[in-house]
C-alpha positions in Angstrom: 24.4 -41.8 -19.5 25.3 -40.3 -22.9 21.9 -38.8 -23.5 21.8 -35.0 -23.7 18.0 -34.7 -23.9 18.1 -33.2 -27.4 14.8 -34.8 -28.3 15.9 -36.0 -31.7 14.8 -39.6 -31.1 11.1 -38.5 -30.5 11.2 -36.0 -33.3 12.3 -38.7 -35.8 10.4 -41.7 -34.4 8.2 -43.2 -37.2 5.9 -44.7 -34.6 5.2 -41.3 -33.0 5.0 -39.5 -36.3 3.5 -41.8 -38.8 2.6 -39.2 -41.4 4.5 -40.6 -44.4 1.5 -41.9 -46.4 1.5 -41.3 -50.1 -1.5 -39.5 -51.5 -1.5 -40.5 -55.2 -4.3 -42.7 -56.6 -2.9 -46.2 -56.3 -2.7 -48.8 -59.1 -3.0 -52.5 -58.4 -1.4 -55.2 -60.6 -1.2 -59.0 -60.7 1.8 -60.4 -62.6 4.7 -62.8 -62.9 8.1 -63.1 -64.5 8.2 -64.3 -68.1 11.4 -66.2 -67.2 9.8 -69.3 -65.7 13.0 -70.7 -64.1 13.4 -67.5 -62.1 9.7 -67.4 -61.3 9.9 -70.9 -59.9 12.7 -69.9 -57.5 10.5 -67.2 -56.1 7.8 -67.4 -53.4 5.1 -66.0 -55.7 5.4 -64.5 -59.2 9.0 -63.2 -59.1 8.1 -59.6 -59.3 10.8 -58.7 -56.7 13.5 -60.2 -59.0 12.4 -58.1 -61.9 12.5 -54.9 -59.8 15.8 -55.8 -58.1 17.5 -56.6 -61.4 16.5 -53.2 -62.9 18.3 -51.5 -60.0 21.5 -53.6 -60.5 21.4 -52.9 -64.3 21.3 -49.2 -63.6 24.2 -48.8 -61.1 21.9 -49.2 -58.1 21.8 -51.3 -55.0 19.2 -53.4 -53.3 18.7 -54.0 -49.6 16.7 -57.1 -48.7 16.5 -60.1 -46.3 18.6 -63.3 -46.6 19.4 -66.3 -44.5 22.9 -66.1 -43.0 25.0 -69.2 -42.2 23.2 -69.7 -38.9 19.8 -69.5 -40.6 19.1 -66.1 -39.1 17.0 -63.7 -41.1 19.3 -60.7 -41.8 19.2 -57.7 -44.2 22.2 -57.1 -46.5 22.8 -54.5 -49.2 24.2 -55.5 -52.5 24.8 -54.9 -56.2 25.4 -58.6 -57.0 23.0 -60.9 -58.8 23.9 -63.9 -56.5 22.7 -61.9 -53.5 19.4 -61.1 -55.2 18.8 -64.8 -55.5 19.4 -65.2 -51.8 16.8 -62.5 -51.1 14.1 -64.5 -52.9 11.8 -66.6 -50.8 9.7 -65.8 -47.7 11.4 -65.7 -44.3 8.7 -65.9 -41.6 10.8 -64.3 -38.8 11.8 -60.8 -37.9 15.0 -59.8 -39.7 18.1 -58.0 -38.3 18.9 -54.8 -40.2 22.5 -54.8 -38.9 24.5 -52.0 -40.4 22.2 -51.5 -43.5 20.8 -48.2 -42.1 24.2 -46.5 -42.2 25.3 -48.2 -45.4 22.1 -47.0 -47.2 22.7 -43.4 -46.0 26.2 -43.5 -47.6 25.2 -45.1 -50.8 22.3 -42.6 -51.4 24.8 -39.8 -52.1 25.7 -41.4 -55.4 23.4 -44.3 -56.1 19.7 -45.4 -56.3 18.9 -47.9 -53.5 15.8 -50.1 -53.3 15.0 -51.1 -49.8 12.5 -54.0 -49.3 11.2 -55.1 -45.9 8.2 -54.9 -43.5 6.2 -51.7 -43.4 7.7 -50.7 -40.0 11.2 -51.1 -41.4 10.3 -49.0 -44.4 9.0 -46.3 -42.2 12.3 -46.2 -40.2 14.5 -46.2 -43.3 12.4 -43.3 -44.9 12.4 -41.3 -41.7 16.2 -41.6 -41.5 16.6 -40.5 -45.2 13.8 -38.0 -45.5 13.1 -36.6 -49.0 16.1 -38.4 -50.6 15.1 -38.9 -54.2 17.6 -41.8 -54.6 15.8 -43.9 -52.0 13.1 -46.3 -53.3 11.1 -48.5 -51.0 8.9 -51.6 -51.3 7.0 -53.0 -48.3 5.5 -56.4 -47.9 1.8 -56.9 -47.1 2.7 -58.0 -43.6 0.7 -60.3 -41.3 3.3 -59.8 -38.6 6.7 -61.3 -37.9 7.7 -64.2 -35.7 10.2 -63.8 -32.9 13.8 -64.8 -33.8 14.0 -66.6 -30.4 11.1 -68.8 -31.3 12.7 -69.6 -34.7 16.0 -70.4 -32.9 14.2 -72.8 -30.6 12.6 -74.5 -33.5 15.9 -75.0 -35.2 17.2 -76.6 -32.0 14.1 -78.9 -32.1 14.8 -79.9 -35.7 18.5 -80.7 -34.8 17.3 -82.9 -31.9 14.8 -84.7 -34.1 17.0 -85.2 -37.2 20.4 -85.5 -35.6 22.0 -82.5 -37.5 21.5 -78.8 -38.0 19.4 -77.7 -41.0 21.6 -75.7 -43.4 18.9 -74.3 -45.6 15.2 -73.8 -45.5 12.5 -72.9 -48.0 9.2 -72.1 -46.3 7.3 -72.0 -49.6 8.6 -74.7 -52.0 6.1 -75.0 -54.9 7.9 -77.5 -57.2 5.7 -80.5 -56.4 2.3 -79.3 -55.1 2.2 -75.8 -56.6 2.0 -72.3 -55.3 -1.1 -72.4 -53.1 -0.5 -75.9 -51.6 3.1 -75.3 -50.8 5.6 -77.4 -48.8 8.3 -76.6 -46.4 11.8 -77.9 -47.4 14.7 -78.3 -45.0 18.1 -79.2 -46.3 20.6 -81.0 -44.2 24.2 -82.2 -45.1 23.0 -85.8 -45.5 19.4 -85.4 -46.7 16.4 -83.2 -47.6 13.2 -83.1 -45.6 10.0 -82.0 -47.3 7.0 -81.3 -45.1 3.5 -80.1 -46.2 2.8 -76.8 -44.6 -0.1 -78.2 -42.6 2.3 -80.6 -41.0 5.1 -78.2 -40.1 4.8 -76.9 -36.6 6.6 -73.6 -37.2 4.4 -72.8 -40.3 1.3 -73.7 -38.3 2.3 -71.3 -35.5 2.9 -68.5 -38.0 -0.2 -69.0 -40.1 -2.4 -69.1 -36.9 -0.7 -66.0 -35.5 0.5 -67.8 -32.3 4.1 -66.6 -32.4 3.9 -63.1 -33.8 5.6 -60.3 -31.9 3.4 -58.4 -29.4 4.0 -55.1 -31.3 2.5 -56.6 -34.5 -0.9 -56.6 -32.9 -0.8 -52.9 -32.5 1.0 -51.9 -35.7 0.6 -48.4 -37.1 2.1 -49.3 -40.4 0.2 -52.2 -42.0 -2.7 -50.4 -43.5 -3.9 -50.1 -47.1 -2.5 -46.6 -47.7 1.2 -47.2 -47.4 4.3 -45.0 -46.9 6.3 -47.2 -49.4 6.6 -46.5 -53.2 5.5 -50.1 -53.8 3.7 -52.8 -51.9 4.3 -56.4 -52.8 2.7 -59.8 -51.8 1.3 -63.1 -53.0 -1.8 -62.5 -55.0 -4.1 -64.6 -52.8 -7.6 -64.3 -54.2 -6.4 -64.3 -57.9 -9.0 -67.0 -58.7 -11.8 -64.5 -57.8 -10.6 -61.8 -60.2 -8.3 -63.3 -62.8 -8.7 -67.1 -62.7 -7.1 -67.5 -66.1 -3.9 -66.0 -64.7 -3.4 -68.7 -62.1 -1.2 -71.6 -63.4 -0.1 -72.5 -59.8 3.4 -71.3 -60.5 2.9 -68.2 -58.4 1.4 -64.7 -58.9 2.6 -61.5 -57.4 0.4 -58.6 -56.3 2.0 -55.2 -56.8 0.5 -52.0 -55.6 1.9 -48.7 -56.9 1.7 -46.0 -54.2 3.9 -43.2 -55.6 5.3 -41.7 -58.8 8.6 -43.3 -58.0 6.9 -46.6 -57.8 5.3 -46.0 -61.1 8.7 -45.1 -62.6 10.2 -48.5 -61.6 7.2 -50.5 -62.8 7.3 -48.8 -66.2 10.9 -50.0 -66.5 10.2 -53.7 -65.8 7.0 -54.1 -67.9 8.9 -55.9 -70.7 10.0 -58.7 -68.4 6.6 -59.6 -66.9 3.1 -60.7 -67.8 0.7 -58.5 -65.9 -2.9 -57.2 -65.6 -4.3 -54.2 -63.8 
């Protein structure tokens, strides 16, 4: 009823106008944090932590995904170290961007902001803030995202099975069996439950693509040439190219897609071990 047919939604829609690809020759790196404690708290090699810390050290902000108190995946924007720690770790469910889109817009007037998320989220944030030099983006190599409704049903199942709500989850715990043979760890008020990823129903559904959103099967954004300044992921396949690098504590893959991405990488080199 409020629509005035101005056409701005179709003009700005990243799905209809997906022409944000960077054209520079990409550089690909494998690496991990020198700080082993921080690295072990990360899903892979801790490269996100190094990048996020640089923004905080330079009066910037970081927007990333955390678990809220209801174990819903939600994006927040912060300049606090404690929140960066919450952003670490994979969340295999679609996140809610909440008010982050508007908050980023305001902050960009005076601060650098690093946005991290799925490629489609990056496309939307970039389209809303076109040509803003203070915006830096990092996209995940995304297989797809699970439905939040499926995740909520699974949490209900866990409560029914264990008699209480989970209060914390780590989909990729690597303390015992290592990075590539990870476990899923659920924390309750009275106990911890650790399940090998092959034995966890939710992880099985995700890894076999049973519960991905329908739109993920026709995604315009998860291609090699990205619209983000950086692309980040686990470095699966590290044993085929740099086997000496793999100590089973986690390796990050980082792809530099733009000059801005190169700028950030150059500023964190001293805190990581890496190879091109």
